[in-house]
PQR file with spaces between the fields and no chain letter, atoms N, CA, C, O and H, PARSE charges and radii, in Angstrom:
ATOM       1  N    ALA     1      11.431   14.733   -0.362 -0.4000 1.5000
ATOM       2  CA   ALA     1      10.844   13.832   -1.334 -0.0000 2.0000
ATOM       3  C    ALA     1       9.966   12.777   -0.662  0.5500 1.7000
ATOM       4  O    ALA     1       8.924   12.401   -1.199 -0.5500 1.4000
ATOM       5  N    SER     2      10.387   12.297    0.516 -0.4000 1.5000
ATOM       6  CA   SER     2       9.586   11.252    1.160 -0.0000 2.0000
ATOM       7  C    SER     2       8.247   11.798    1.652  0.5500 1.7000
ATOM       8  O    SER     2       7.253   11.072    1.686 -0.5500 1.4000
ATOM       9  H    SER     2      11.233   12.602    0.952  0.4000 1.0000
ATOM      10  N    GLY     3       8.218   13.077    2.034 -0.4000 1.5000
ATOM      11  CA   GLY     3       6.952   13.686    2.443 -0.0000 2.0000
ATOM      12  C    GLY     3       5.973   13.779    1.291  0.5500 1.7000
ATOM      13  O    GLY     3       4.770   13.582    1.463 -0.5500 1.4000
ATOM      14  H    GLY     3       9.025   13.667    2.007  0.4000 1.0000
ATOM      15  N    ILE     4       6.504   14.081    0.109 -0.4000 1.5000
ATOM      16  CA   ILE     4       5.653   14.164   -1.087 -0.0000 2.0000
ATOM      17  C    ILE     4       5.093   12.785   -1.421  0.5500 1.7000
ATOM      18  O    ILE     4       3.911   12.652   -1.740 -0.5500 1.4000
ATOM      19  H    ILE     4       7.481   14.241   -0.031  0.4000 1.0000
ATOM      20  N    MET     5       5.934   11.767   -1.347 -0.4000 1.5000
ATOM      21  CA   MET     5       5.476   10.416   -1.660 -0.0000 2.0000
ATOM      22  C    MET     5       4.458    9.930   -0.619  0.5500 1.7000
ATOM      23  O    MET     5       3.510    9.223   -0.961 -0.5500 1.4000
ATOM      24  H    MET     5       6.894   11.875   -1.088  0.4000 1.0000
ATOM      25  N    THR     6       4.655   10.308    0.642 -0.4000 1.5000
ATOM      26  CA   THR     6       3.686    9.943    1.678 -0.0000 2.0000
ATOM      27  C    THR     6       2.339   10.594    1.399  0.5500 1.7000
ATOM      28  O    THR     6       1.291    9.960    1.531 -0.5500 1.4000
ATOM      29  H    THR     6       5.425   10.882    0.919  0.4000 1.0000
ATOM      30  N    ALA     7       2.377   11.870    1.010 -0.4000 1.5000
ATOM      31  CA   ALA     7       1.131   12.577    0.690 -0.0000 2.0000
ATOM      32  C    ALA     7       0.441   11.946   -0.513  0.5500 1.7000
ATOM      33  O    ALA     7      -0.775   11.758   -0.498 -0.5500 1.4000
ATOM      34  H    ALA     7       3.228   12.384    0.903  0.4000 1.0000
ATOM      35  N    LEU     8       1.202   11.619   -1.554 -0.4000 1.5000
ATOM      36  CA   LEU     8       0.611   10.991   -2.740 -0.0000 2.0000
ATOM      37  C    LEU     8       0.018    9.623   -2.405  0.5500 1.7000
ATOM      38  O    LEU     8      -1.053    9.269   -2.899 -0.5500 1.4000
ATOM      39  H    LEU     8       2.190   11.772   -1.566  0.4000 1.0000
ATOM      40  N    GLY     9       0.712    8.861   -1.568 -0.4000 1.5000
ATOM      41  CA   GLY     9       0.185    7.558   -1.158 -0.0000 2.0000
ATOM      42  C    GLY     9      -1.111    7.698   -0.383  0.5500 1.7000
ATOM      43  O    GLY     9      -2.066    6.958   -0.618 -0.5500 1.4000
ATOM      44  H    GLY     9       1.582    9.149   -1.167  0.4000 1.0000
ATOM      45  N    GLY    10      -1.144    8.645    0.540 -0.4000 1.5000
ATOM      46  CA   GLY    10      -2.371    8.879    1.312 -0.0000 2.0000
ATOM      47  C    GLY    10      -3.521    9.314    0.431  0.5500 1.7000
ATOM      48  O    GLY    10      -4.654    8.864    0.608 -0.5500 1.4000
ATOM      49  H    GLY    10      -0.368    9.246    0.732  0.4000 1.0000
ATOM      50  N    LEU    11      -3.232   10.191   -0.521 -0.4000 1.5000
ATOM      51  CA   LEU    11      -4.277   10.623   -1.453 -0.0000 2.0000
ATOM      52  C    LEU    11      -4.749    9.460   -2.317  0.5500 1.7000
ATOM      53  O    LEU    11      -5.942    9.325   -2.590 -0.5500 1.4000
ATOM      54  H    LEU    11      -2.312   10.556   -0.665  0.4000 1.0000
ATOM      55  N    GLY    12      -3.809    8.620   -2.746 -0.4000 1.5000
ATOM      56  CA   GLY    12      -4.171    7.467   -3.561 -0.0000 2.0000
ATOM      57  C    GLY    12      -5.064    6.487   -2.826  0.5500 1.7000
ATOM      58  O    GLY    12      -5.880    5.802   -3.442 -0.5500 1.4000
ATOM      59  H    GLY    12      -2.840    8.729   -2.524  0.4000 1.0000
ATOM      60  N    HIS    13      -4.911    6.416   -1.494 -0.4000 1.5000
ATOM      61  CA   HIS    13      -5.751    5.520   -0.701 -0.0000 2.0000
ATOM      62  C    HIS    13      -7.111    6.137   -0.421  0.5500 1.7000
ATOM      63  O    HIS    13      -8.113    5.426   -0.344 -0.5500 1.4000
ATOM      64  H    HIS    13      -4.248    6.972   -0.993  0.4000 1.0000
ATOM      65  N    ALA    14      -7.154    7.460   -0.267 -0.4000 1.5000
ATOM      66  CA   ALA    14      -8.382    8.125    0.181 -0.0000 2.0000
ATOM      67  C    ALA    14      -9.252    8.658   -0.957  0.5500 1.7000
ATOM      68  O    ALA    14     -10.477    8.565   -0.883 -0.5500 1.4000
ATOM      69  H    ALA    14      -6.341    8.038   -0.330  0.4000 1.0000
ATOM      70  N    LEU    15      -8.651    9.209   -1.994 -0.4000 1.5000
ATOM      71  CA   LEU    15      -9.429    9.844   -3.062 -0.0000 2.0000
ATOM      72  C    LEU    15     -10.431    8.923   -3.758  0.5500 1.7000
ATOM      73  O    LEU    15     -11.502    9.389   -4.146 -0.5500 1.4000
ATOM      74  H    LEU    15      -7.655    9.285   -2.053  0.4000 1.0000
ATOM      75  N    PRO    16     -10.128    7.639   -3.931 -0.5600 1.5000
ATOM      76  CA   PRO    16     -11.139    6.793   -4.581  0.2800 2.0000
ATOM      77  C    PRO    16     -12.481    6.790   -3.855  0.5500 1.7000
ATOM      78  O    PRO    16     -13.513    6.539   -4.478 -0.5500 1.4000
ATOM      79  N    TYR    17     -12.486    7.061   -2.559 -0.4000 1.5000
ATOM      80  CA   TYR    17     -13.736    7.023   -1.796 -0.0000 2.0000
ATOM      81  C    TYR    17     -14.606    8.253   -2.023  0.5500 1.7000
ATOM      82  O    TYR    17     -15.664    8.388   -1.409 -0.5500 1.4000
ATOM      83  H    TYR    17     -11.648    7.264   -2.053  0.4000 1.0000
ATOM      84  N    LEU    18     -14.170    9.145   -2.895 -0.4000 1.5000
ATOM      85  CA   LEU    18     -15.049   10.217   -3.358 -0.0000 2.0000
ATOM      86  C    LEU    18     -16.024    9.684   -4.406  0.5500 1.7000
ATOM      87  O    LEU    18     -17.018   10.336   -4.725 -0.5500 1.4000
ATOM      88  H    LEU    18     -13.310    9.035   -3.394  0.4000 1.0000
ATOM      89  N    ILE    19     -15.733    8.489   -4.941 -0.4000 1.5000
ATOM      90  CA   ILE    19     -16.634    7.831   -5.888 -0.0000 2.0000
ATOM      91  C    ILE    19     -17.806    7.260   -5.085  0.5500 1.7000
ATOM      92  O    ILE    19     -17.582    6.585   -4.081 -0.5500 1.4000
ATOM      93  H    ILE    19     -14.925    7.960   -4.682  0.4000 1.0000
ATOM      94  N    PRO    20     -19.034    7.512   -5.500 -0.5600 1.5000
ATOM      95  CA   PRO    20     -20.196    7.046   -4.725  0.2800 2.0000
ATOM      96  C    PRO    20     -20.304    5.522   -4.597  0.5500 1.7000
ATOM      97  O    PRO    20     -20.842    5.027   -3.607 -0.5500 1.4000
ATOM      98  N    ASN    21     -19.805    4.782   -5.572 -0.4000 1.5000
ATOM      99  CA   ASN    21     -19.894    3.321   -5.539 -0.0000 2.0000
ATOM     100  C    ASN    21     -18.774    2.771   -4.647  0.5500 1.7000
ATOM     101  O    ASN    21     -17.599    2.835   -5.008 -0.5500 1.4000
ATOM     102  H    ASN    21     -19.368    5.184   -6.377  0.4000 1.0000
ATOM     103  N    PHE    22     -19.147    2.230   -3.484 -0.4000 1.5000
ATOM     104  CA   PHE    22     -18.168    1.759   -2.502 -0.0000 2.0000
ATOM     105  C    PHE    22     -17.270    0.666   -3.067  0.5500 1.7000
ATOM     106  O    PHE    22     -16.057    0.697   -2.858 -0.5500 1.4000
ATOM     107  H    PHE    22     -20.102    2.178   -3.191  0.4000 1.0000
ATOM     108  N    PHE    23     -17.847   -0.298   -3.779 -0.4000 1.5000
ATOM     109  CA   PHE    23     -17.064   -1.425   -4.277 -0.0000 2.0000
ATOM     110  C    PHE    23     -16.074   -0.993   -5.354  0.5500 1.7000
ATOM     111  O    PHE    23     -14.950   -1.493   -5.392 -0.5500 1.4000
ATOM     112  H    PHE    23     -18.832   -0.322   -3.949  0.4000 1.0000
ATOM     113  N    LEU    24     -16.474   -0.076   -6.224 -0.4000 1.5000
ATOM     114  CA   LEU    24     -15.550    0.459   -7.228 -0.0000 2.0000
ATOM     115  C    LEU    24     -14.427    1.236   -6.549  0.5500 1.7000
ATOM     116  O    LEU    24     -13.261    1.093   -6.915 -0.5500 1.4000
ATOM     117  H    LEU    24     -17.387    0.331   -6.193  0.4000 1.0000
ATOM     118  N    ALA    25     -14.775    2.053   -5.565 -0.4000 1.5000
ATOM     119  CA   ALA    25     -13.768    2.832   -4.842 -0.0000 2.0000
ATOM     120  C    ALA    25     -12.775    1.911   -4.140  0.5500 1.7000
ATOM     121  O    ALA    25     -11.571    2.167   -4.154 -0.5500 1.4000
ATOM     122  H    ALA    25     -15.722    2.169   -5.267  0.4000 1.0000
ATOM     123  N    THR    26     -13.274    0.850   -3.531 -0.4000 1.5000
ATOM     124  CA   THR    26     -12.399   -0.095   -2.840 -0.0000 2.0000
ATOM     125  C    THR    26     -11.497   -0.818   -3.831  0.5500 1.7000
ATOM     126  O    THR    26     -10.320   -1.036   -3.544 -0.5500 1.4000
ATOM     127  H    THR    26     -14.252    0.643   -3.519  0.4000 1.0000
ATOM     128  N    ALA    27     -12.024   -1.193   -4.984 -0.4000 1.5000
ATOM     129  CA   ALA    27     -11.211   -1.854   -6.011 -0.0000 2.0000
ATOM     130  C    ALA    27     -10.083   -0.939   -6.475  0.5500 1.7000
ATOM     131  O    ALA    27      -8.949   -1.387   -6.645 -0.5500 1.4000
ATOM     132  H    ALA    27     -12.980   -1.016   -5.218  0.4000 1.0000
ATOM     133  N    ILE    28     -10.385    0.323   -6.678 -0.4000 1.5000
ATOM     134  CA   ILE    28      -9.357    1.277   -7.101 -0.0000 2.0000
ATOM     135  C    ILE    28      -8.315    1.447   -5.997  0.5500 1.7000
ATOM     136  O    ILE    28      -7.116    1.477   -6.276 -0.5500 1.4000
ATOM     137  H    ILE    28     -11.306    0.686   -6.540  0.4000 1.0000
ATOM     138  N    ALA    29      -8.765    1.557   -4.747 -0.4000 1.5000
ATOM     139  CA   ALA    29      -7.834    1.704   -3.628 -0.0000 2.0000
ATOM     140  C    ALA    29      -6.939    0.472   -3.492  0.5500 1.7000
ATOM     141  O    ALA    29      -5.746    0.606   -3.221 -0.5500 1.4000
ATOM     142  H    ALA    29      -9.738    1.532   -4.521  0.4000 1.0000
ATOM     143  N    VAL    30      -7.491   -0.709   -3.673 -0.4000 1.5000
ATOM     144  CA   VAL    30      -6.698   -1.944   -3.613 -0.0000 2.0000
ATOM     145  C    VAL    30      -5.657   -1.952   -4.727  0.5500 1.7000
ATOM     146  O    VAL    30      -4.514   -2.350   -4.503 -0.5500 1.4000
ATOM     147  H    VAL    30      -8.460   -0.818   -3.893  0.4000 1.0000
ATOM     148  N    PHE    31      -6.038   -1.520   -5.911 -0.4000 1.5000
ATOM     149  CA   PHE    31      -5.089   -1.443   -7.022 -0.0000 2.0000
ATOM     150  C    PHE    31      -3.954   -0.473   -6.694  0.5500 1.7000
ATOM     151  O    PHE    31      -2.788   -0.765   -6.962 -0.5500 1.4000
ATOM     152  H    PHE    31      -6.966   -1.197   -6.093  0.4000 1.0000
ATOM     153  N    VAL    32      -4.293    0.674   -6.116 -0.4000 1.5000
ATOM     154  CA   VAL    32      -3.272    1.663   -5.736 -0.0000 2.0000
ATOM     155  C    VAL    32      -2.306    1.053   -4.720  0.5500 1.7000
ATOM     156  O    VAL    32      -1.093    1.230   -4.835 -0.5500 1.4000
ATOM     157  H    VAL    32      -5.240    0.911   -5.898  0.4000 1.0000
ATOM     158  N    VAL    33      -2.831    0.346   -3.737 -0.4000 1.5000
ATOM     159  CA   VAL    33      -1.980   -0.292   -2.730 -0.0000 2.0000
ATOM     160  C    VAL    33      -1.089   -1.343   -3.379  0.5500 1.7000
ATOM     161  O    VAL    33       0.091   -1.436   -3.043 -0.5500 1.4000
ATOM     162  H    VAL    33      -3.816    0.203   -3.643  0.4000 1.0000
ATOM     163  N    PHE    34      -1.627   -2.136   -4.299 -0.4000 1.5000
ATOM     164  CA   PHE    34      -0.833   -3.151   -4.995 -0.0000 2.0000
ATOM     165  C    PHE    34       0.337   -2.510   -5.730  0.5500 1.7000
ATOM     166  O    PHE    34       1.472   -2.973   -5.612 -0.5500 1.4000
ATOM     167  H    PHE    34      -2.586   -2.062   -4.572  0.4000 1.0000
ATOM     168  N    VAL    35       0.074   -1.458   -6.480 -0.4000 1.5000
ATOM     169  CA   VAL    35       1.136   -0.768   -7.225 -0.0000 2.0000
ATOM     170  C    VAL    35       2.157   -0.176   -6.254  0.5500 1.7000
ATOM     171  O    VAL    35       3.363   -0.255   -6.488 -0.5500 1.4000
ATOM     172  H    VAL    35      -0.848   -1.082   -6.576  0.4000 1.0000
ATOM     173  N    GLU    36       1.674    0.407   -5.184 -0.4000 1.5000
ATOM     174  CA   GLU    36       2.553    1.021   -4.191 -0.0000 2.0000
ATOM     175  C    GLU    36       3.472   -0.024   -3.548  0.5500 1.7000
ATOM     176  O    GLU    36       4.675    0.208   -3.425 -0.5500 1.4000
ATOM     177  H    GLU    36       0.694    0.471   -4.994  0.4000 1.0000
ATOM     178  N    LEU    37       2.925   -1.152   -3.144 -0.4000 1.5000
ATOM     179  CA   LEU    37       3.736   -2.187   -2.509 -0.0000 2.0000
ATOM     180  C    LEU    37       4.715   -2.813   -3.495  0.5500 1.7000
ATOM     181  O    LEU    37       5.842   -3.138   -3.123 -0.5500 1.4000
ATOM     182  H    LEU    37       1.948   -1.340   -3.244  0.4000 1.0000
ATOM     183  N    TRP    38       4.302   -2.985   -4.741 -0.4000 1.5000
ATOM     184  CA   TRP    38       5.216   -3.501   -5.756 -0.0000 2.0000
ATOM     185  C    TRP    38       6.374   -2.528   -5.957  0.5500 1.7000
ATOM     186  O    TRP    38       7.523   -2.949   -6.088 -0.5500 1.4000
ATOM     187  H    TRP    38       3.386   -2.721   -5.044  0.4000 1.0000
ATOM     188  N    ALA    39       6.079   -1.236   -5.982 -0.4000 1.5000
ATOM     189  CA   ALA    39       7.126   -0.226   -6.158 -0.0000 2.0000
ATOM     190  C    ALA    39       8.113   -0.259   -4.994  0.5500 1.7000
ATOM     191  O    ALA    39       9.318   -0.119   -5.200 -0.5500 1.4000
ATOM     192  H    ALA    39       5.146   -0.894   -5.875  0.4000 1.0000
ATOM     193  N    ILE    40       7.611   -0.442   -3.778 -0.4000 1.5000
ATOM     194  CA   ILE    40       8.498   -0.517   -2.618 -0.0000 2.0000
ATOM     195  C    ILE    40       9.427   -1.722   -2.739  0.5500 1.7000
ATOM     196  O    ILE    40      10.627   -1.605   -2.491 -0.5500 1.4000
ATOM     197  H    ILE    40       6.631   -0.556   -3.610  0.4000 1.0000
ATOM     198  N    ALA    41       8.886   -2.875   -3.118 -0.4000 1.5000
ATOM     199  CA   ALA    41       9.712   -4.074   -3.282 -0.0000 2.0000
ATOM     200  C    ALA    41      10.739   -3.872   -4.390  0.5500 1.7000
ATOM     201  O    ALA    41      11.890   -4.285   -4.249 -0.5500 1.4000
ATOM     202  H    ALA    41       7.911   -2.970   -3.319  0.4000 1.0000
ATOM     203  N    PHE    42      10.337   -3.244   -5.484 -0.4000 1.5000
ATOM     204  CA   PHE    42      11.253   -2.978   -6.596 -0.0000 2.0000
ATOM     205  C    PHE    42      12.391   -2.061   -6.153  0.5500 1.7000
ATOM     206  O    PHE    42      13.554   -2.319   -6.463 -0.5500 1.4000
ATOM     207  H    PHE    42       9.402   -2.908   -5.599  0.4000 1.0000
ATOM     208  N    ILE    43      12.061   -0.997   -5.434 -0.4000 1.5000
ATOM     209  CA   ILE    43      13.078   -0.045   -4.978 -0.0000 2.0000
ATOM     210  C    ILE    43      14.040   -0.721   -4.006  0.5500 1.7000
ATOM     211  O    ILE    43      15.250   -0.506   -4.081 -0.5500 1.4000
ATOM     212  H    ILE    43      11.116   -0.787   -5.183  0.4000 1.0000
ATOM     213  N    GLN    44      13.510   -1.536   -3.094 -0.4000 1.5000
ATOM     214  CA   GLN    44      14.386   -2.256   -2.167 -0.0000 2.0000
ATOM     215  C    GLN    44      15.327   -3.180   -2.924  0.5500 1.7000
ATOM     216  O    GLN    44      16.508   -3.279   -2.593 -0.5500 1.4000
ATOM     217  H    GLN    44      12.528   -1.711   -3.033  0.4000 1.0000
ATOM     218  N    ASN    45      14.810   -3.849   -3.930 -0.4000 1.5000
ATOM     219  CA   ASN    45      15.621   -4.773   -4.710 -0.0000 2.0000
ATOM     220  C    ASN    45      16.683   -4.043   -5.522  0.5500 1.7000
ATOM     221  O    ASN    45      17.846   -4.446   -5.535 -0.5500 1.4000
ATOM     222  H    ASN    45      13.850   -3.769   -4.199  0.4000 1.0000
ATOM     223  N    ARG    46      16.293   -2.995   -6.183 -0.4000 1.5000
ATOM     224  CA   ARG    46      17.212   -2.322   -7.109 -0.0000 2.0000
ATOM     225  C    ARG    46      18.230   -1.429   -6.412  0.5500 1.7000
ATOM     226  O    ARG    46      19.418   -1.476   -6.731 -0.5500 1.4000
ATOM     227  H    ARG    46      15.348   -2.668   -6.173  0.4000 1.0000
ATOM     228  N    TYR    47      17.779   -0.626   -5.475 -0.4000 1.5000
ATOM     229  CA   TYR    47      18.658    0.387   -4.903 -0.0000 2.0000
ATOM     230  C    TYR    47      19.222    0.021   -3.534  0.5500 1.7000
ATOM     231  O    TYR    47      20.223    0.595   -3.106 -0.5500 1.4000
ATOM     232  H    TYR    47      16.814   -0.588   -5.215  0.4000 1.0000
ATOM     233  N    MET    48      18.598   -0.918   -2.852 -0.4000 1.5000
ATOM     234  CA   MET    48      19.078   -1.307   -1.527 -0.0000 2.0000
ATOM     235  C    MET    48      19.686   -2.705   -1.549  0.5500 1.7000
ATOM     236  O    MET    48      20.088   -3.233   -0.513 -0.5500 1.4000
ATOM     237  H    MET    48      17.785   -1.384   -3.200  0.4000 1.0000
ATOM     238  N    GLU    49      19.749   -3.299   -2.739 -0.4000 1.5000
ATOM     239  CA   GLU    49      20.364   -4.602   -2.969 -0.0000 2.0000
ATOM     240  C    GLU    49      19.747   -5.715   -2.113  0.5500 1.7000
ATOM     241  O    GLU    49      20.433   -6.657   -1.716 -0.5500 1.4000
ATOM     242  H    GLU    49      19.422   -2.870   -3.581  0.4000 1.0000
ATOM     243  N    THR    50      18.459   -5.596   -1.837 -0.4000 1.5000
ATOM     244  CA   THR    50      17.734   -6.651   -1.130 -0.0000 2.0000
ATOM     245  C    THR    50      17.277   -7.667   -2.172  0.5500 1.7000
ATOM     246  O    THR    50      16.709   -7.279   -3.193 -0.5500 1.4000
ATOM     247  H    THR    50      17.901   -4.831   -2.160  0.4000 1.0000
ATOM     248  N    PRO    51      17.510   -8.954   -1.943 -0.5600 1.5000
ATOM     249  CA   PRO    51      17.000   -9.945   -2.897  0.2800 2.0000
ATOM     250  C    PRO    51      15.492   -9.759   -3.093  0.5500 1.7000
ATOM     251  O    PRO    51      14.765   -9.471   -2.142 -0.5500 1.4000
ATOM     252  N    PHE    52      15.031   -9.929   -4.344 -0.4000 1.5000
ATOM     253  CA   PHE    52      13.639   -9.604   -4.659 -0.0000 2.0000
ATOM     254  C    PHE    52      12.656  -10.416   -3.825  0.5500 1.7000
ATOM     255  O    PHE    52      11.658   -9.871   -3.354 -0.5500 1.4000
ATOM     256  H    PHE    52      15.621  -10.163   -5.116  0.4000 1.0000
ATOM     257  N    PHE    53      12.917  -11.706   -3.633 -0.4000 1.5000
ATOM     258  CA   PHE    53      11.997  -12.530   -2.843 -0.0000 2.0000
ATOM     259  C    PHE    53      11.903  -12.013   -1.412  0.5500 1.7000
ATOM     260  O    PHE    53      10.814  -11.936   -0.844 -0.5500 1.4000
ATOM     261  H    PHE    53      13.728  -12.148   -4.016  0.4000 1.0000
ATOM     262  N    ARG    54      13.050  -11.658   -0.833 -0.4000 1.5000
ATOM     263  CA   ARG    54      13.049  -11.138    0.541 -0.0000 2.0000
ATOM     264  C    ARG    54      12.318   -9.802    0.618  0.5500 1.7000
ATOM     265  O    ARG    54      11.538   -9.573    1.542 -0.5500 1.4000
ATOM     266  H    ARG    54      13.935  -11.720   -1.295  0.4000 1.0000
ATOM     267  N    ALA    55      12.570   -8.918   -0.350 -0.4000 1.5000
ATOM     268  CA   ALA    55      11.886   -7.619   -0.369 -0.0000 2.0000
ATOM     269  C    ALA    55      10.382   -7.816   -0.487  0.5500 1.7000
ATOM     270  O    ALA    55       9.608   -7.151    0.202 -0.5500 1.4000
ATOM     271  H    ALA    55      13.204   -9.104   -1.101  0.4000 1.0000
ATOM     272  N    THR    56       9.972   -8.725   -1.353 -0.4000 1.5000
ATOM     273  CA   THR    56       8.546   -9.002   -1.537 -0.0000 2.0000
ATOM     274  C    THR    56       7.940   -9.569   -0.255  0.5500 1.7000
ATOM     275  O    THR    56       6.845   -9.175    0.144 -0.5500 1.4000
ATOM     276  H    THR    56      10.600   -9.265   -1.913  0.4000 1.0000
ATOM     277  N    LEU    57       8.647  -10.485    0.381 -0.4000 1.5000
ATOM     278  CA   LEU    57       8.168  -11.073    1.632 -0.0000 2.0000
ATOM     279  C    LEU    57       8.006  -10.001    2.711  0.5500 1.7000
ATOM     280  O    LEU    57       7.007   -9.989    3.431 -0.5500 1.4000
ATOM     281  H    LEU    57       9.537  -10.806    0.056  0.4000 1.0000
ATOM     282  N    GLN    58       8.984   -9.104    2.822 -0.4000 1.5000
ATOM     283  CA   GLN    58       8.905   -8.032    3.816 -0.0000 2.0000
ATOM     284  C    GLN    58       7.710   -7.124    3.546  0.5500 1.7000
ATOM     285  O    GLN    58       6.992   -6.744    4.471 -0.5500 1.4000
ATOM     286  H    GLN    58       9.795   -9.114    2.237  0.4000 1.0000
ATOM     287  N    VAL    59       7.499   -6.780    2.287 -0.4000 1.5000
ATOM     288  CA   VAL    59       6.405   -5.881    1.925 -0.0000 2.0000
ATOM     289  C    VAL    59       5.057   -6.558    2.161  0.5500 1.7000
ATOM     290  O    VAL    59       4.136   -5.934    2.688 -0.5500 1.4000
ATOM     291  H    VAL    59       8.083   -7.088    1.535  0.4000 1.0000
ATOM     292  N    VAL    60       4.932   -7.819    1.779 -0.4000 1.5000
ATOM     293  CA   VAL    60       3.668   -8.543    1.971 -0.0000 2.0000
ATOM     294  C    VAL    60       3.379   -8.718    3.462  0.5500 1.7000
ATOM     295  O    VAL    60       2.247   -8.515    3.901 -0.5500 1.4000
ATOM     296  H    VAL    60       5.680   -8.326    1.351  0.4000 1.0000
ATOM     297  N    LEU    61       4.389   -9.090    4.236 -0.4000 1.5000
ATOM     298  CA   LEU    61       4.193   -9.257    5.678 -0.0000 2.0000
ATOM     299  C    LEU    61       3.832   -7.921    6.332  0.5500 1.7000
ATOM     300  O    LEU    61       2.922   -7.858    7.159 -0.5500 1.4000
ATOM     301  H    LEU    61       5.309   -9.254    3.880  0.4000 1.0000
ATOM     302  N    GLY    62       4.544   -6.859    5.962 -0.4000 1.5000
ATOM     303  CA   GLY    62       4.227   -5.532    6.497 -0.0000 2.0000
ATOM     304  C    GLY    62       2.828   -5.091    6.121  0.5500 1.7000
ATOM     305  O    GLY    62       2.103   -4.543    6.951 -0.5500 1.4000
ATOM     306  H    GLY    62       5.283   -6.910    5.290  0.4000 1.0000
ATOM     307  N    GLY    63       2.440   -5.324    4.874 -0.4000 1.5000
ATOM     308  CA   GLY    63       1.091   -4.977    4.426 -0.0000 2.0000
ATOM     309  C    GLY    63       0.030   -5.764    5.169  0.5500 1.7000
ATOM     310  O    GLY    63      -1.026   -5.226    5.503 -0.5500 1.4000
ATOM     311  H    GLY    63       3.029   -5.769    4.199  0.4000 1.0000
ATOM     312  N    ALA    64       0.302   -7.037    5.432 -0.4000 1.5000
ATOM     313  CA   ALA    64      -0.656   -7.868    6.172 -0.0000 2.0000
ATOM     314  C    ALA    64      -0.812   -7.370    7.607  0.5500 1.7000
ATOM     315  O    ALA    64      -1.918   -7.375    8.148 -0.5500 1.4000
ATOM     316  H    ALA    64       1.160   -7.474    5.161  0.4000 1.0000
ATOM     317  N    LEU    65       0.289   -6.941    8.224 -0.4000 1.5000
ATOM     318  CA   LEU    65       0.212   -6.403    9.585 -0.0000 2.0000
ATOM     319  C    LEU    65      -0.592   -5.107    9.625  0.5500 1.7000
ATOM     320  O    LEU    65      -1.386   -4.891   10.541 -0.5500 1.4000
ATOM     321  H    LEU    65       1.187   -6.938    7.785  0.4000 1.0000
ATOM     322  N    VAL    66      -0.384   -4.250    8.634 -0.4000 1.5000
ATOM     323  CA   VAL    66      -1.145   -2.997    8.563 -0.0000 2.0000
ATOM     324  C    VAL    66      -2.628   -3.302    8.348  0.5500 1.7000
ATOM     325  O    VAL    66      -3.482   -2.676    8.975 -0.5500 1.4000
ATOM     326  H    VAL    66       0.261   -4.426    7.890  0.4000 1.0000
ATOM     327  N    LEU    67      -2.940   -4.253    7.470 -0.4000 1.5000
ATOM     328  CA   LEU    67      -4.332   -4.640    7.234 -0.0000 2.0000
ATOM     329  C    LEU    67      -4.969   -5.180    8.516  0.5500 1.7000
ATOM     330  O    LEU    67      -6.093   -4.812    8.858 -0.5500 1.4000
ATOM     331  H    LEU    67      -2.245   -4.761    6.961  0.4000 1.0000
ATOM     332  N    ALA    68      -4.249   -6.052    9.219 -0.4000 1.5000
ATOM     333  CA   ALA    68      -4.780   -6.617   10.464 -0.0000 2.0000
ATOM     334  C    ALA    68      -5.021   -5.525   11.505  0.5500 1.7000
ATOM     335  O    ALA    68      -6.039   -5.535   12.196 -0.5500 1.4000
ATOM     336  H    ALA    68      -3.337   -6.351    8.941  0.4000 1.0000
ATOM     337  N    ALA    69      -4.085   -4.586   11.615 -0.4000 1.5000
ATOM     338  CA   ALA    69      -4.266   -3.484   12.568 -0.0000 2.0000
ATOM     339  C    ALA    69      -5.481   -2.646   12.190  0.5500 1.7000
ATOM     340  O    ALA    69      -6.252   -2.242   13.061 -0.5500 1.4000
ATOM     341  H    ALA    69      -3.257   -4.578   11.054  0.4000 1.0000
ATOM     342  N    GLY    70      -5.657   -2.384   10.904 -0.4000 1.5000
ATOM     343  CA   GLY    70      -6.817   -1.614   10.449 -0.0000 2.0000
ATOM     344  C    GLY    70      -8.126   -2.313   10.755  0.5500 1.7000
ATOM     345  O    GLY    70      -9.100   -1.674   11.153 -0.5500 1.4000
ATOM     346  H    GLY    70      -5.031   -2.712   10.196  0.4000 1.0000
ATOM     347  N    ILE    71      -8.152   -3.622   10.570 -0.4000 1.5000
ATOM     348  CA   ILE    71      -9.368   -4.390   10.863 -0.0000 2.0000
ATOM     349  C    ILE    71      -9.660   -4.364   12.363  0.5500 1.7000
ATOM     350  O    ILE    71     -10.803   -4.167   12.776 -0.5500 1.4000
ATOM     351  H    ILE    71      -7.361   -4.142   10.247  0.4000 1.0000
ATOM     352  N    LEU    72      -8.621   -4.563   13.173 -0.4000 1.5000
ATOM     353  CA   LEU    72      -8.820   -4.551   14.627 -0.0000 2.0000
ATOM     354  C    LEU    72      -9.267   -3.180   15.122  0.5500 1.7000
ATOM     355  O    LEU    72     -10.165   -3.084   15.958 -0.5500 1.4000
ATOM     356  H    LEU    72      -7.692   -4.723   12.837  0.4000 1.0000
ATOM     357  N    ILE    73      -8.651   -2.133   14.617 -0.4000 1.5000
ATOM     358  CA   ILE    73      -9.028   -0.778   15.029 -0.0000 2.0000
ATOM     359  C    ILE    73     -10.436   -0.450   14.533  0.5500 1.7000
ATOM     360  O    ILE    73     -11.220    0.176   15.246 -0.5500 1.4000
ATOM     361  H    ILE    73      -7.921   -2.211   13.938  0.4000 1.0000
ATOM     362  N    GLY    74     -10.749   -0.872   13.322 -0.4000 1.5000
ATOM     363  CA   GLY    74     -12.069   -0.606   12.762 -0.0000 2.0000
ATOM     364  C    GLY    74     -13.190   -1.306   13.504  0.5500 1.7000
ATOM     365  O    GLY    74     -14.322   -0.823   13.531 -0.5500 1.4000
ATOM     366  H    GLY    74     -10.112   -1.381   12.742  0.4000 1.0000
ATOM     367  N    ASN    75     -12.880   -2.441   14.104 -0.4000 1.5000
ATOM     368  CA   ASN    75     -13.892   -3.192   14.849 -0.0000 2.0000
ATOM     369  C    ASN    75     -13.950   -2.816   16.323  0.5500 1.7000
ATOM     370  O    ASN    75     -14.775   -3.349   17.065 -0.5500 1.4000
ATOM     371  H    ASN    75     -11.961   -2.834   14.082  0.4000 1.0000
ATOM     372  N    ALA    76     -13.088   -1.910   16.751 -0.4000 1.5000
ATOM     373  CA   ALA    76     -13.045   -1.530   18.184 -0.0000 2.0000
ATOM     374  C    ALA    76     -14.211   -0.633   18.547  0.5500 1.7000
ATOM     375  O    ALA    76     -14.336   -0.219   19.699 -0.5500 1.4000
ATOM     376  H    ALA    76     -12.418   -1.477   16.148  0.4000 1.0000
């Protein structure tokens, strides 16, 4: 199941860029990431008994680290 979700997440990040308008594609990709990160925080809260604020903080911090790594790698 986790492999399927990983594939769906990757497709959700990449498929919008088949749209010729870069800004629209980026907006859709950002929306997909927002929904994905919210779902992760919700699952941690509900099924792993992590307090919602802590789960949200972990997801936001993790997302920020991934974004920073992407920016650094992209500028290399």
